[in-house]
N, C-alpha and C positions, 0 to 999 in steps of 0.2 A: 678315565684319568690315566695319562701315560707319565710314568716315572723314568727320569734320564739317569741310568747308572754310570754310564761313561761316554765320551764322544765317539763317534763312529771312527772305526780305523785303528782304535786302541788295541794292542795286543793283550792286554791284561785288564780286568775289570776287578777292582777290589771291593770286596763286600764286608761290612762291618760284622765282626764276630757277635753272635746274639749271646747274651749273659747265661749263666747256668754251666754246670760242668757237663763234660761230654760222656757219653756212654759208648763204651766200646763193644764192638762184636767181633767174633773170630770165624773164619772160614778154614774149615780142614780138607784138603784135596788129596785123593788117593787115585792112581793111575797104574796100568800095567804096562809092561815092555812092549805088548803088541798093539798098544793104542787105546785100550778100553779106559772107560772111565767109571768110578765108582761115583754114586751122589755125592754132591757136595755138602758137607756136613757144616750147616750153619749154626753158631753159637751165640745166643743172645743173652743179655744180663737179666737174671730171674729176680724173684723178691728176695729180701735180705735174710729171711727166716729160713725159706725152703730152698732157695736157688733156683725155684721153678717159675715159669711165666704162668700168670693166672690163666684159668680156664677161659675167663672172657676174653682174653688176648688170643689165646690158642685157637679158640674157636672161629675167630675171625680171620685167621691166616689161611691163605690159599697155598699149599705147597705142591711145586710141581714134583714129577717124578724124578727129576735129576737132582733134587736137592732133599735134605733132611734137617729138621731143626731140633736144637738142643738148646739148654740154659743151664747156667751156673750162678753162683752169687756174683762173681766177678766178670762173667763173660771170657775168662781165660780157660784154655785147656788145663785139665788137671788129672791126676791119676785116677780118680773115680770115674770121670767122664771117659777117660781112656778104656777103661774096662767095659763101660756101657757101649763105646763105639766098637770095639773088638767084638763084643757078643753080638751086636746087631748086624756086622757086617760078615762075620765069619761061621757064626754058629749055624750048624745043619747043613753047610756048604760040603760038597763032595770034592774035597781038596786032596789030591795025591802028594803034592809037594809045592810049597809056596814059600818065596822069600820076600820079607817085608823090610824094605830098605829105610831106615829113619835117622834123624838128627839126634842130638844129644838133649833135646828139651827135657827139664825134669819130669814132666807129665809121662814120658815114654820109658823112664828106666826103672820104674818100680817091679819088684818081683813078682807081684800078682800079675800084672801085664804080661811078663815073660812066661809064667806058669800057664795063663789061660791060652796064650798064643801056641805054646808047645802041645796043649792039650788039642788044639784044633789043627795041629800038624802045619803051623805057620812058623817059620824060622826068621828072627829078627837078625838084621845085619845093620851095625852102626856105622855111619860115615864118620871118620876121624875129625875130632874137633878143629876147627878152623879151614875144613876143605868141603864144605856144603856147597859153596860157590863153584866148586870145580867138578864134584862127583854127585850132586843131588840133581837128578833130572828137572825136577821142578824149578830149582834156582837156574839152571842152565838154560833151559828152553821153553818153559810153560808159563812163568809168571808175566813176562813182559807182554805176550801176546793176550793173556788174559786180563791184564791191566788195562791194556789198551781197549779191548772190547768193553770193560765195564765203564770206562771213562766215556766211551762212544754212547753207550746206553744213558748214562747221566746226563750227558749234553742233549740229547734228543729229548730226554724227560724235562730238564730245565727250560728248553726253548718253549715249551707250551704251558709251563707252570710258573707265572710270575706274580701270583697272589702274595700278598703280604698279611702279617697279623695286625692287631690293633696298635702294635708299638712300632710298626714299620719294617720289621724283619721278614726276609723271605720265609714262607713257611718250609718247615723241614720235611725231609723224606720220611716215610713211615717205614717200620719193619717190613711190610709187605712190599714197598718199592726196592728195598735192598734185596729181598729174597728174590724179587723179578729180576734185578740187575746180575746177581750172581746166576741164576738159572740160565738167563739168555747168553751170558758170557760163556758159560760153561758149555752149553749146548753147540756154541760156535766154535769151541776149541777142538781141532781136528785129530783125528788118529794119527795123521802123517806128523803133526806138530809135536804129539807125545811121544812118537818113536823116534823122531828126530833128536828130541832132548835126551833120550836114553844113548843114542850113538854119540851126542856131544858130551855127555858125563862119562864116556868110555866104559859103559856098562854092556853094550851091544856093539859088535863091529860094524853092523849095517842096518838099516831100517828092516823090520821083520817082513814087509812086503816084499823087499827085494831077496831076503833070505828064503822065503818060502819056495822060491823058484830053484834055490839051490839045496834045500833040505837042512835040518839042524844036525849038528854032531850029537851023538848020544847024550854027552855029559851036559848039553846046553838045553835039554829038553825040560826046562823048568820055567815056571811062571815067575815073574819079578814084579812086585807091588812096591811103588814108591809113596810114601806118605809124609806129609808135613802140614804146616798151617800157615795162614796169614791173618792179619787183623785189619779191620776197618771200623772207622770210628763214627759214630752217629750221635746227634744232639739228644739230650736227654729231656729237655723242656718241651712238653707238648705243644705250647703256644709259640715256640721260637725255633729257629733252625740255623744251622751253619752251612753257608753255601758252599764251602770248601769240603763237602761231605764225602768226597773220594779221595780224602788225603789219609790212603791206607798204605801200609807197608807190609811187604812180604818177608817175614823173619826168616833168618839163617840159623837162629839158635845156637850159636858155636859155643 
């Protein structure tokens, strides 16, 4: 049976919003000034009591090397998770000196995070409020390409998945689908894109692949890491789905 969604040639196809409350998940991105990428941190909504995903769900997830999965009660980044992320990403690393460039999101501002980072020889630098769009590399040149890649992955997925539920709604994407979308988009985000974002944010004078031919001044021989997060929404009802699943936003957290 073929279901007609919209006449051929239409630029937009409207899909009825499935009932049920949406479930949010968060994606944390960290990159360095020379174009390297930390694994993308994907944060799902966990159980109400523990904030954790059930073992049944976790055991079914296949997590690529370029992503890491976390969970909280609300799927929002918080100070507790910030400590967990810092410990996972920096503990035991042989770091001589590292700047961590961050926005003023409340989860980044706790004393405990600053203390743990200092212990690991990581120095926080906060972008002034209202200026993340100008000085945050992710906002300047990483978000748009990544969003484009995720939309492309979603469109390719939707082309071959038109099954509907018993109530007539398109079946939703699973957590695994979103993990795959993030992993695929992140793997296609090039070092040149990231380096150019640091140049556009006025942190580096030129991409490091050009500076490498000239040599760094002594005072610039430091690693620069930029970290912030974005949010994507996922339908919460196991039997229904929201076809506008990629209606996500990259927060500037001013």
